[in-house]
C-alpha angles and dihedrals in degrees: 000000000000133000119244127193116209127180103163135056133206120230113234130166110274092238094051089051092051093052086053094048092048091049093242091130140000098211133099128189104232132181101233138016113291118209122228110263095034110134133191146160113257114244115197110225135171102243125122096149116257094319127102109247090248090063092040102051132052119256096252090057101045097094092052091045091050091051095047091051096047088053094061113109126214093222109035139017130212115223110202106169146022131213141209118208113236101175140355125208133188123216128188109161131082092237092057094048089050088054093045092051092055089054097046141031098266125101118240089236091058095050089048090055093049087050089055088062099048137029090240146019116227116214116193118198103217126197100208124205127189121239113234087235129014114254113230115211140160118271118264106204097203148019136074091242122051121194113223120233090238136012113263122217107198136159130234091234096110109057117171086223130026121246094257097048091046090050092053091047089049093052090052092051094045089050094037090229121177119260113263100223111022089159091063090051089059092046090052093051091052089054094054095089095040098050095068093066104019117068094200093052088049090053092048090047091054093047090049093052090049092053095047087053093246093117136015107191121077114224113261107276117246124198111272104233088199092067098049088104089071090071091059099057097093091041093055093048097054089041095237090132092049095050090050090052093038092235122167125257091251093053091045089053092047093049093051091047090053095049089047092052089047090049095052090046089052091052089055106264117135110234117212109219092196089079097045116152134257127104108348095358133112115256091226142348124189121197102187149089079001132341114276125177122195144186120200121213119185118192141050100300136041104220122235095246095053094100089048091052090051094049093045095048092039092054092045096051099032130043114260094252092048093050093047093052093047123099105248123213138180112196126196142113098240131091117270117235120243089253090053092052091050094049090044089055092048095048100032094245111161122209122215126186115233090236090056090050087051092050089053089050095048088053091054091048094052096042108023098195096042101092110076107189093198092055090043095054095085090053091056098051105067102114093231142057103320107185091110089051093048089048086053091055093046092052092048090054091048090052092051089048091050092049090053091048091053092050090056090048089051087053091046093052094049093048093058090096096047092257118125114221131227127227095262091050089049087052096050091047094049095047090049095045109033113006124101118222094264097041102060114149127230129226087254097052091045089050091054094047096047091047089052095046093049093051113119084240094064103021097189092126135028121222132210107200119227132189088280138359091272090065096042110118125205132199134191123267109161144345127258100220121217133200103234 
């Protein structure tokens, strides 16, 4: 971290400045060549030439531009950031302007109009840093440079983009490469108006920005009130809630059956409502991804005849073959009787505690793609109490998540010097930093992990493809947080 003294600001159109602060772009259109190392505060102005803003900015940026202009005050301005010039480029041909447009927020036609008025367009690549507190100052109606009312002493500890992300974005601009995911930019623009009122849209908006390299920090996670029901699974099973609320045994059983169905559906099973419980009905039957039949027993004891009830009702409502091939579960917090355990072993009926089910659902809630029902199936088909086996599965998944988080950290560590590591370099870093003696990774396993983590569906790493996997390079996008 270094101290920087700044006494002047450069005037940029307020929408351009907002694009820089949001990390949407790293370029500014300036009036002369800027030398690397020049540093200024960023003053928001109105100018976008002689064009209306809707003709100046690309469609996906119009809402941001409109909002930025609407926030300008006639008496005072708020300076939120400063920037250091890292490079300056001159452009003077239509093909370059079209490529520049795709990597920024300006329309090609607007850039072409600017070029008609001057021999070159000067594009400064700015590394932007946020001020700890905005600086309020009177409006200066004109001038490319604006003197600050007092000199600012700031640090470079709050960059909008990390060094590695900025270096990648700079490389794409210098080479005028096409954007990798223009369709995601369009999707993000469609989420702008939704994200102010819809928490899920806001989260998706944040994740897309991270994946596109516009941002690196996930918003502070807030408790999802829609998932509060998960914390009540075990309590509904042992009837503690019902005892507090003085509900009948029938109502207690119904409540536990309903939350068990909700839990299995949340995990990804397809519940068939035609078999819904009640007198003479199955408590639950799932048809996909494989048939699963279940009996729910709230209370402190799982009765001796529970397995027989499941077998009888399953045979009544399903064909014999369909029932026999189904995974068979009894879910409840109580202790199974000796007769129940004997019948469970004979008929391959597995018994799972309500708290163990809750742990499985909690894992799914925290890491939505973590629970693979096909991989889970063998753990459900033991013909005995299976809590130890489900806990084994949960621990296995948590180890796999930790491994991926550590691979991401290895890449992050290697990117600190603006160089993007290869698979072999990531393997060496991981093995030296995280791996135990008996858990060293191979090139092949690291290759598979880095490709998975750089998929658009995950977006934890970015990938620059080489001629083969040995020359592929990867860079950090976002963390995969863990509960330690």
